[in-house]
C-alpha positions in Angstrom: 13.0 10.1 -4.1 12.9 6.4 -3.5 10.6 3.9 -5.1 6.9 4.6 -4.6 4.7 1.5 -4.4 0.9 1.5 -4.3 -0.7 -1.6 -2.7 -4.3 -1.8 -3.9 -7.3 -3.9 -4.5 -10.8 -2.5 -4.6 -12.1 -5.6 -2.8 -11.8 -5.4 1.0 -10.5 -8.1 3.3 -7.7 -9.4 0.9 -4.8 -8.8 3.3 -3.9 -5.4 1.8 -2.9 -3.6 4.9 -1.2 -6.7 6.3 0.8 -6.9 3.1 1.7 -3.2 3.1 2.9 -3.2 6.7 4.8 -6.5 6.4 6.5 -5.5 3.2 7.5 -2.2 4.9 8.8 -4.1 7.9 10.6 -6.6 5.6 12.3 -3.7 3.8 13.4 -2.2 7.1 14.9 -5.6 8.1 16.9 -5.5 4.8 18.4 -2.2 6.0 16.3 0.1 3.8 14.5 3.2 4.9 10.7 3.2 4.5 7.8 5.5 5.0 4.2 4.3 4.8 1.3 6.5 3.6 -2.1 5.4 5.0 -4.5 6.4 2.2 -7.5 4.6 3.7 -10.0 6.5 5.9 -10.4 3.4 8.0 -6.8 4.0 9.1 -5.9 0.3 9.4 -2.2 0.8 8.6 -2.0 3.5 11.3 -3.6 1.2 13.8 -1.4 -1.7 12.9 1.7 0.4 13.4 0.5 1.5 16.8 -0.7 5.1 16.1 -1.6 7.0 19.3 -3.0 10.2 17.7 0.0 12.2 18.8 0.9 13.6 15.4 -0.4 17.1 14.7 -1.5 16.3 11.2 -2.5 13.4 9.0 -2.6 12.6 5.3 -6.0 14.2 4.9 -4.6 17.5 6.3 -1.6 17.3 4.0 -3.9 16.7 0.9 -6.1 19.7 1.8 -3.0 21.9 2.2 -1.4 20.7 -1.0 -4.7 21.2 -2.9 -4.7 24.8 -1.6 -1.0 25.3 -2.5 0.0 26.0 1.1 1.8 22.8 2.1 4.9 23.5 4.1 7.8 21.2 5.0 7.0 21.8 8.7 3.5 20.5 8.1 4.9 17.3 6.7 7.5 16.8 9.4 4.7 17.2 12.1 2.6 14.5 10.3 5.3 11.8 10.3 5.1 9.2 13.0 8.0 6.9 13.9 6.9 3.3 14.7 8.7 1.1 17.1 9.8 -1.2 14.3 11.6 1.6 12.4 8.9 2.3 9.9 8.0 6.0 9.5 4.4 6.6 8.4 1.9 9.3 7.8 -1.4 8.3 9.5 -4.9 8.6 8.1 -8.2 9.7 9.6 -11.9 9.5 8.8 -11.7 13.0 7.3 -10.1 11.3 4.3 -13.5 9.8 3.4 -14.5 13.4 2.2 -11.7 13.4 -0.4 -14.0 13.3 -3.4 -15.7 16.5 -2.0 -12.6 18.5 -1.0 -10.8 17.6 -4.2 -13.7 18.1 -6.6 -12.8 21.6 -7.7 -9.0 21.3 -7.5 -7.0 21.7 -10.7 -5.2 18.4 -11.6 -6.9 16.8 -8.6 -5.4 13.4 -9.3 -1.9 14.8 -8.8 -2.3 16.2 -5.2 -0.6 13.2 -3.5 2.2 13.3 -6.1 2.8 17.0 -5.2 3.2 16.0 -1.6 5.6 13.1 -2.3 7.8 15.3 -4.6 8.8 17.3 -1.5 12.4 17.1 -0.6 11.8 15.5 2.8 10.7 12.2 1.1 14.0 11.9 -0.9 15.7 10.3 2.1 13.5 7.2 1.9 14.4 4.2 -0.2 10.7 3.1 -0.4 7.4 4.8 0.0 4.6 2.3 0.5 1.0 3.6 -0.1 -1.8 1.5 1.6 -4.8 2.3 -0.6 -8.5 2.1 0.4 -10.7 -0.6 -1.2 -12.3 1.8 -3.7 -11.8 3.0 -7.3 -12.3 6.7 -6.5 -10.0 9.8 -6.5 -7.8 8.5 -3.8 -6.8 5.4 -5.8 -6.2 7.6 -8.8 -3.9 9.9 -6.7 -2.0 6.8 -5.4 -1.4 5.5 -8.9 -0.5 8.9 -10.3 2.2 9.2 -7.6 3.4 5.6 -7.7 6.2 3.9 -9.7 4.5 0.6 -9.4 1.4 -1.2 -8.2 1.2 -4.4 -6.1 -2.1 -6.2 -6.0 -2.9 -8.7 -3.2 -5.5 -11.2 -4.3 -7.3 -13.4 -1.8 -7.5 -17.1 -2.7 -11.3 -17.2 -2.3 -14.4 -17.3 -4.5 -15.1 -14.1 -6.5 -11.5 -13.0 -5.7 -10.9 -12.2 -9.3 -14.1 -10.1 -9.7 -13.2 -6.5 -9.8 -9.6 -6.9 -11.0 -10.8 -5.9 -14.5 -12.0 -2.6 -13.1 -8.8 -2.1 -11.2 -6.8 -2.8 -14.3 -9.0 -0.3 -16.2 -8.2 2.5 -13.7 -4.5 1.4 -13.8 -4.5 1.7 -17.6 -6.3 5.0 -17.6 -3.8 6.5 -15.2 -0.8 5.0 -17.1 -2.1 6.4 -20.5 -3.2 9.8 -19.3 -1.2 10.7 -16.2 1.7 8.4 -15.3 3.2 6.6 -18.3 6.0 5.2 -16.1 3.6 3.3 -13.9 3.9 -0.5 -14.0 2.5 -3.5 -12.1 5.3 -4.9 -9.9 3.3 -8.0 -9.1 0.3 -9.8 -7.8 0.5 -11.6 -4.5 -1.8 -14.5 -3.6 -3.0 -14.1 0.0 -4.9 -16.4 2.4 -4.0 -19.5 0.4 -5.0 -22.9 1.7 -5.5 -26.5 0.5 -9.1 -26.1 -0.7 -10.0 -26.6 -4.4 -11.2 -23.0 -4.5 -7.8 -21.7 -3.4 -6.0 -23.9 -6.0 -8.4 -22.8 -8.7 -7.8 -19.1 -8.0 -4.0 -19.8 -7.9 -4.2 -21.5 -11.3 -6.2 -18.7 -12.8 -3.8 -16.1 -11.5 -0.8 -18.1 -12.9 -2.6 -18.2 -16.3 -3.6 -14.5 -16.3 -0.5 -12.9 -14.8 2.4 -15.4 -15.5 5.7 -14.1 -14.1 3.9 -11.0 -12.7 2.5 -13.3 -9.9 4.9 -13.4 -7.0 6.4 -16.9 -6.5 5.8 -16.7 -2.7 2.3 -17.5 -1.5 0.8 -16.0 1.7 -1.1 -18.7 3.5 -4.2 -18.4 5.6 -3.3 -18.5 9.3 -4.7 -17.0 12.5 -1.4 -15.3 13.3 -2.3 -12.6 10.7 -5.2 -11.5 12.9 -3.1 -11.8 16.1 -0.4 -9.6 14.5 -2.7 -6.7 13.8 -4.2 -7.0 17.3 -0.8 -7.0 18.9 0.3 -4.1 16.6 3.5 -6.1 15.8 4.5 -7.1 12.3 4.6 -10.8 11.3 8.1 -10.1 9.9 9.4 -9.2 13.4 8.2 -12.5 14.9 11.0 -15.0 14.8 9.0 -18.2 14.4 6.1 -16.8 12.3 5.3 -18.8 9.2 3.6 -15.8 7.6 6.6 -13.6 8.7 8.9 -15.9 6.7 6.6 -15.7 3.7 6.5 -11.9 3.8 10.3 -11.8 4.2 10.5 -13.9 0.9 8.0 -11.5 -0.7 10.2 -8.6 0.3 13.3 -10.2 -1.2 11.3 -10.9 -4.5 10.2 -7.2 -4.5 13.8 -6.0 -4.1 14.9 -8.3 -7.0 12.1 -6.9 -9.2 13.0 -3.4 -8.3 16.5 -4.0 -9.7 15.1 -5.0 -13.1 
């Protein structure tokens, strides 16, 4: 199996899905095979990648099947969608919002996603990118239990650092109790601009995370919104400033993966 990366921040609106999709697109541009896992009931990654509801199953169906020990390879194959940019992905649905309920009585419930990703079909991918929901519940725990590493996008805005302490607590809990190999691949500053607030957040991230902070900054530009509306990655747009930044983030990630 390739490298599994969870992209998470419990705070919404930080550019998490934009980061997940554009890192995936950047990896494909580098000649690597990628599958995205949309682990957010809002299904933003699925929408960004142009999902048309034609797959038979979604990640919620797979998790229910895995929890009941009746997940087949055929089930997984029929859930995988191929995007026009060469990114495979497993879509999400609103049914995933009931995960706390349908996993409540499952043995080792934090390992359900891990059991899915251990299936042979995923071994052909170089990278598995999990787009997590903005929450600290059982789905995030599942993502971290299945992941090799965590990437945290942090918005360059007031209160951006609030909540990172709780995210790190969940990370540490999973690392100690479930997944000792888990590490933080990096923190990415998103929606940066020239305001004093943005510079203050950047300085605090540099102080707190040091080399863990990606060198590349993702700036605040309207093209990010346009990209999601057009269902076309920034990386695929030749003259996109943000596309160039995400290509640089991808190169940094590949370098970090080699360490």
